[in-house]
N, C-alpha and C positions, 0 to 999 in steps of 0.2 A: 633508527626506522631504515627499513630499506625502502628506496624510491624507487618506483616501477613506472617504466612507458606503459601507460594507459591510453587506451581508444574506444570511442563508442559508437554503438550503432544503434541511434535514437535520439531524439533531442527532445522527448516528451517531458513531462514532469517530472516522471522519475530518473530519466536519463541526465536531465539538465539538475537535480539537485543533487546526486550523486558524483556528477563530474566538478560542480563548483566545489564541493566540500572535499573532495579529493586533490582537487588543483591547490586551494587552501592550506591542505595537509601537507605539502610538499611533492606529491608525485606530478611526475611531466606526463602532461597531456597532449598527444600527439595530433591525433585528428578524428573529428567528429564527423560522424556520416549520418546523414538522413537523405530521405528522398526529397523533401520540402525544403526551398531554401529559406523557409518563414523563421524558423527558431534556430536551426544550425549554425547558419552563418556568425550571427551574434554573440550565442554560445562559446565558438570557436574562438571569438575574437578577445572574449573575456577572460579566455584560460590559455591565452598564447597559441593557439593550435591552430591547425589547417581545417577547412571543411570540404567535403565533397559529398556528392552523390553516388559515388562509386563504391561497392562492396570490398575493395582491393585495400588491403592493411600495409603499412610499412612493415619490412624484416626486423626492424627494431622493437615492435610493438612485444611486450611482454604478457598484458592482459587485454583483453576486449569484452566490454560489457556489452551486451545486449539488452536492449530495454525498448521492446515494440508490443503492440498490442499483440493479443495471445494468439489472434488466428492469422497475424502474419509471420510468427517465430518460425515455424518449420520452413518455410519457403527463403525467408532470410538467411537461416543457418545453411541452406543446402547450396545458396550462393556467396558466401563468404570465401576470398582469398586471402589467406595469412601464410605467416611462418609456421611449420610443421608443428614445432612446440610449443606455440602460442597457446595461453589458456584462454579459453572463450567461455562466459559464464553469462549464462541469462536472468533476468528478474522476475521472471513469473512464480508465482506463488502457488500455481494447482497445476505446472507443468513438469516434469521431470527430465532426468537426464537422456529419455528414451527418444525424447524430440530431434538430438543432435544426430547429423550424417556420420557415417563413418570416418571418413576424412579428416574431422576433427578428433584428435586422440585426448587431449587435456580438455575435459567438459567438465563445468561447474552450473551450480544453481545458486545466485546470490541474490536472495530476497529481503530486503528490508522491511520488516511488520510495520508499517506506519504508512499514512494516508500523506500526499505531496500536492500541492497547488502551486500552480505558476505564480512568482513572486512573494510567497509566504517561505521564510527562511524556518529550516527545521534544525532543532537542536540533536546532534547525533550523539550526544554522549550519554552512554547506557541505552541506546538502541539497540533493540533485537534484530539480528542478521540470522536468517535461517539459512544455512548452507548445506550442499551435498555437493560432490565431486565425484571424478572417475578413480582419482588414483590419490597417494600419499602426498606427493609434491604439491599437485592442486589444493588439497587440503591444507596445507601449510601457508601456502600463497593467499587464499582465501581468507584462513583465519588471520593472517599477517595485514592483510588489506583492511578488515574490519577494526583493527587494533591500532592503524595508523588513523583511523577516522573517529577512534575512543568509542567507536559500538562494543557491542558482545556479542560474541560468536556463539550460534549453535547449530550444530550439525544434526537434522532431521530428515527423515526419509521422505518419499513423495507422500507417501499414505497418512505419515501423520502432519506433514504439512497442508494437504487437501482439506485435513478437517479442520487444521488452524486457520484457514484460509476463509473455509464456511463461518468460522467463529468472528472472525474480523467482518465478514459481510453483516453480520446481525450487527456488532457492537460500533461498526462505526456507519457502514451506508445506510441501515436501515435506523438508526439513531438519529442522522441527519436529516434523513426524510420524514420522520415524526418532529421534530425541529420544524422542517420548512411547512409543514400542515399547521403546527400549532403555530408558526407565525402568521398562516394566511387564517387562521380561526380569529386570532385576535385582532385583526385587521379589520373584521367584520363588526367587529364593538366600538371600532375606531380609536381603539388602544395601542400604546406603541409595543413592538414588540418586547422592549428593553425592561420593561416590568418584569418578565418573565426571566431574566439575565441572573438574580440571585437562587432562584428555585431551579434552573437549569445548573448552575454551579455548586450548587449544595447537592443536590440528586449526585451528580460525577463523582464528588467529593466523598460523599458518603455510601457510594458503592464500592469506592477506590477501598477506603477505611474500614468497611465493615463487611464488605463484600455484598454483592448485589442483592444475592436470597437473604441477605437480614436486614434488607432497607428498603423493601418494597411497601408505599402507603398507598392511601386513596381507597377510594369507593369498591374496587373491584377485592382488594385485598379483604374488605372488611365484608365482601358480597353485600355490598349497599344498594339492592334494588330500586329503592325510590328513586335514589339521586341517579343510578344509571341509568334507570327510563326516562328521568328530566334529560338526562343528557343526549338519549338517542331522539327524542322530540326536538331537541334543539339542532340536530346533525338533518333534520327534515331536508334541508337544502341539499343534501350531496347523500345520494346511495351508497356510492364508494366509499366514502367516510365512516357511515354508519355501520358496513358491514366490516371495515376495519375495527372499529370501535367493538363490535360484538364480538369478533374473532379474538381481538387481544384480552378483553375480558374475561371470555370462556377459556384463554389460555392462564390469565393471571391465576383466577381462583381454582384450575386445574391443579396446577402448578402448587400453589400454596396449602392444596389438600395434601400434595406429595409428602411434602416436606415438614 
């Protein structure tokens, strides 16, 4: 395995997870750059690296991974100072190579298709990385970097990656919000959210095994209006949740009429 000198700009959830995994995979982490001294110094210490709030990178750095909020990305990239042939790659799912300034020659997208939370260790084995690059040399480096952490590399252009990023919002963020709402509703009854764990596990397992389009159950797919009306009465305490229930029910009914 090729061992790269890697630096990070950004020490949030994604940057931290990637940094720790690359360090444990044998790469040399040179410097962690972050504007805040909250996470950067401790991450740097754990990876035997330096910390700085300056966007100047060592001449020895082979790869710079930029993992910052999307709205900060352009400004951050504009202000990077690094070796001319360093590869700079960002981790944004819905932004392409167009965000890079001309001064950065070797450009890349290094987007791990996963949700990351602080303190939660992720299994990188088989994890899909959606890649894009400005040149063949950069492609080979990004692919080698994915292989070094036992992930799977997929070269995907920005238009397809935007659509997959949208899909990820539905299956991850929206699903998690529904779980949070379910927890709130269960608490109204005074019963533990834990009672729903087997149902949640089976729902996800069945969707993955059989396909979600083949796994829908419940009153909406049966068009059971009697049960639906009872649920809407119970939701009288929250007009917002009542609207969500109505729209989701309509969507399920419509979707299953098409299939």
